[in-house]
N, C-alpha and C positions, 0 to 999 in steps of 0.2 A: 178429495179428502173432506171429511166432515168437520171442518174448522171454519168458522165465520165470525163476523163481528157480533159481540154480545151487546155492546153499547159503544160510546165514544172512547172508552179507556180500556176495555177488556175484550178478550176473545173467548168464544165458546167452542168446546171440543165434544163432539157427539160420542156416544158409547161405541159406535161402529168404527171410529177412527183408528187406524193401525198404530198411532202413537201411544195408545193405551194397550199395554201388554197383559193378557189374561193367562192365568194358569189353566189346568186341563178341564175343569168341570164348570165352565161358564157357557151359557147358551143364549144366543140372541133370540129375542121375541118381538113380534109385531110385523105389520106389513112393510114397514120401512126397511126391514132387514131381509125381506123375502120369505119370512116365516109367517105362519098364521098368527093372528092377534091372540092376545089373552082372551079367555072366555068373556063374552059380552056381559055375563052376570058379574064378572069381576071389574071390568073397566067401565061398566055402565052404559054400554051401547056397542054398536058395530064399528065405530071409529076409534082407533087407538089415540088417546089423548096425550101420549108421551111425546117429547120433543123428537122430531123427525120420525114419529110413529114407530119407535123402537126402544127397547131396553135390553140390558144384559142381565140374565137371571142365574143365580146359583143357590142350591140348597145344601151344599157340602161345606162343613166347617173347615176353616184354615185355607180356603181358596183365596187367591190374591189377584189384585190388579195393580199394575205399576204405571205411573205417568211421570215423565221427566219434562221439565220446562225451564226456560230462562225468564225470570220475571221477579215481581215483588209481592205477589199474593196469589192465592188459589182458593176455590170453593167447589165443593162436590154436591151435586144434586141427584136425587133419585125419586123413586115412587114407592108408595106403601099400599099394599093390597088390603082388602078387608081382613079383619082379624080372624074370621073363621076360615079364611083361605090361606093367608100368608103368615099368620102367627105374629110373634113379636121379635122381629130380627134385631141382631146387634152387629154393628160393624166397627172396625178399629182403623184409625188413621195415624200413620207414623210419617213425620216429615223431618228427617235427619235428626238434629239434636233437640228439636222442639219436643215438648211433652206429648206423650201419646194420648190420643183422645178416642174415647168409645162413644158411639152414638146408639142410643136405645130408642127404637121406633115406638110411636104411640098410635097404633092402628085404631080404626073405628069401623063402621059399617060401610064406608065409602072407599072408592079408589082415589088415593091422594097423589097428585103429581106436583112436580117442581118443589119438592121438599129439600131444604138445605140440610145435608147430613154433616158437613164439616166446613169450617171457614178458618183459614190460617191467620195468624197475626201478620203485621207488615214485615216482610222479609228483606234481607239485604239483596240488592240488585245483583243477580247472578244465576247460576245454574242450580236447580233444586230437583229432588226426586220424592214423590209422594207414593207411599205404600198403603194400599187399601186391603184389609183382611176381613173375611166373613167369620164372625164369632158364633159360639153356640147360642141358641135361643134363650130368651129370658125365662121361659118355662121349660123345665126339663122334660125330655121325651117328646117334644113337639118338633115337627119339621117346619122350619121358617124359610121364607123366600126373600132373598135380598135382591132388590131391583136397582141397578145402577143405570142412570139415564145420561148425564152429561157432566162435564167439568168446565168451569169458567176460571180463567187466570188473567192476571195483568202482566203483559210482556215487558221486557226490559226497556223498550223504547218509550214506555209510558210510566210516569211517576205516581200518579194518583191511583189509589185503590178504593176510593169511596164507593165505586160502583158495586163492590162486593159486600156492602153492608147488609143488603136485604135480598131475598130471593125474588125472582120475577113473579108478579101476581097473575100474569097470563102466560101462555105458551111463548117461548122465544120465537123470533121471526124465522120463517122458512128460509132455507139456504138456497142461493142461486149461484150460477156459474160466476157472475161478477163478484159476488161476495167472497167466493172461494179464492178467486185471483187476488182480490184486495187483501184478504187475510194472509195469504201466502206471502204477499209483498211485505206486509207489516212484520211478519215473523222473520223474513229474510233480512230486512233492515236491522232489526234488533240483533241478529246473529252476526251480521257483517260489520257493523259499526265498531264493536269491541276490538276485533282483530286488526282493523285498519288503524285505529288510534294506537293500539299497542305497537304496530309496525312502525308508525311515525315516531313514536317515542324511542323505540329501539334504534332506528336510523339516526335520530338526533344524538343519542348517546354515543353511538359508534363514531359519528362525525366529530363530536367534541373530543373524544379520546384520541382520534387521529391527529387533530390540530395540536393538542397538548404534546403528543409524542414527537411530532415534527419540530415544534419549537424547542423541545428538550434536546433533540439531536443537533439542532442548529447551534444552541448554546454550547453543547459539548464539543462540537467541531471547532468553534471559535476559541474555546479555552485551550484545546490541544494545539492549535496553530500558534497561539501566543507562547505556550510552553516550549515549542520547538524553536521559534525564532528568537526568544529572549537571550539564550546563551550566545548565539552568533552576534546579536546586536551588542552584547556586553563585551565580547572580544574585540569587535571593531572599535567600540568606544574607548577601550583600554589602549589599543594600538595607537589611535589618534592622540590620546592624552600623552603617551610616551613620546611620540614624534614631536608634539608641540613643546614638551619640556626640553628635549634635545636641541630643538631649534633655538629656544630661549637661551640655553647655556652657550650655544655656539655664537650667538650674537653679542654676548658680554665680552669686551676686550680684556685679555689677561695682561699681566704686568710685562712691560718691555724692558729688556736688558740691553744696555748700551755698553759695549766694550770700551775700556779706557786704559790709558797707560800713565803711570806716575813717573815724574822726573825728579831727579835728586836736587834738593835745595843747595844753595851755595854753602850753607853752614853744615851740610852733610846730613841733615835730618829729613826724613820722609814726611809728607803731609797726609793727614787723614782727610777723607772727603767730608766736607761740611754740608749742612742742608742746602740744597740747590747750588752749592759751590763745591765742586769736586777738586780737592788738593790744591787750592789757590793760595798764593802768598803774594804780597806786594812785590812787584818786580820779578815774579817767577812765572814761568810758562807751564801750563799743564796741557798735555796733548790728550784730546778726547776724540777718538776716531781719527780720521785723516786730517782734520784741521786743528790749529792751535791759536791761542789768544793770550793777551796779557791783561792784568787787572791792576788798577791803581790802588794806592793806599786808602783813598777816600771811599772807593767802592768796597774794599775789604772791610773797612771799619763799619760801613753801613750794613754789610751783610752779617759780619761776625760779632759786632758789638765791642770790639777791642782794636787798639791800634797796633799792638805788637803781636805778630803771628806766633812769636815764641811762647806766648802764654797758652796758646792752644796746643802747640806741638810739643810741649815739654814732656807729656806722657805718651807720645806717639811711638809706635813700634819701630824697629829698625827698618831702614829703607830697603826696598827690594825692587828688583827689576822683573816685570812679568816675563813669562816664558817666550812670548812672541815679540818682545822688545828688540830693536835693532842695536 
């Protein structure tokens, strides 16, 4: 391939390189293309002074050449024949959304080489396409010859475009096999680095989304588990609380009922049960359960606060005998 280093920051693409796509009526010229050189009277001798000793020539209006590249800048170089031979050609350069530029050659009596036809502004680093179109001559009715020699561009792997500021004052260096391999490597690096970085970023994004989704599922699983276990725990807690309350009630002693039997007093009146003294009178026995006892007047007075049991018993109900009394 006719691509080689132009200088430390740019690459040169010869007109014979297949990356430049021509329409129908372009013709290679010069010994470098395997074709005869332009007339010696035109080029000023027997040696073709063009880069790689070749150019592409067209005399047909609206013929095009297209070059696509990945980089930050591009410049187009060509040759201008003597005015009596090549006329005053006009070429147009369209680079995507950038303003269209027309170049009007200024021929003289000499064959001019390494003439800069077009130089782009600094471009965004990326893929670009340049369209070159042959336009009608500046003088009506004249057949003009447009000679395209080579293209120089700054690839994506290089930031600076300072090398494109001026055209070379001498012929670019001849290409060798080593130069071709080196330039191909540079182009490959520029093309490969972008997809590799994009792939790394994409994998990082996928990994982040996977981690986020796994954590979300884990939190959702924990929440569902709590919702399932909570009613069961509540039922167990309620059952334990009821059991504890039942145990507390069971441990509290209830009132005890002691059966007793009243006996009739000698005066014929029944005794009511006094606090802590059930139916007691001085000299009278009261049977409580299986045992019986007697109480003295002094004890009766200490308990009841009166000496005469009749004071207490005056409102007592009639005497009765319990159903189980003998």
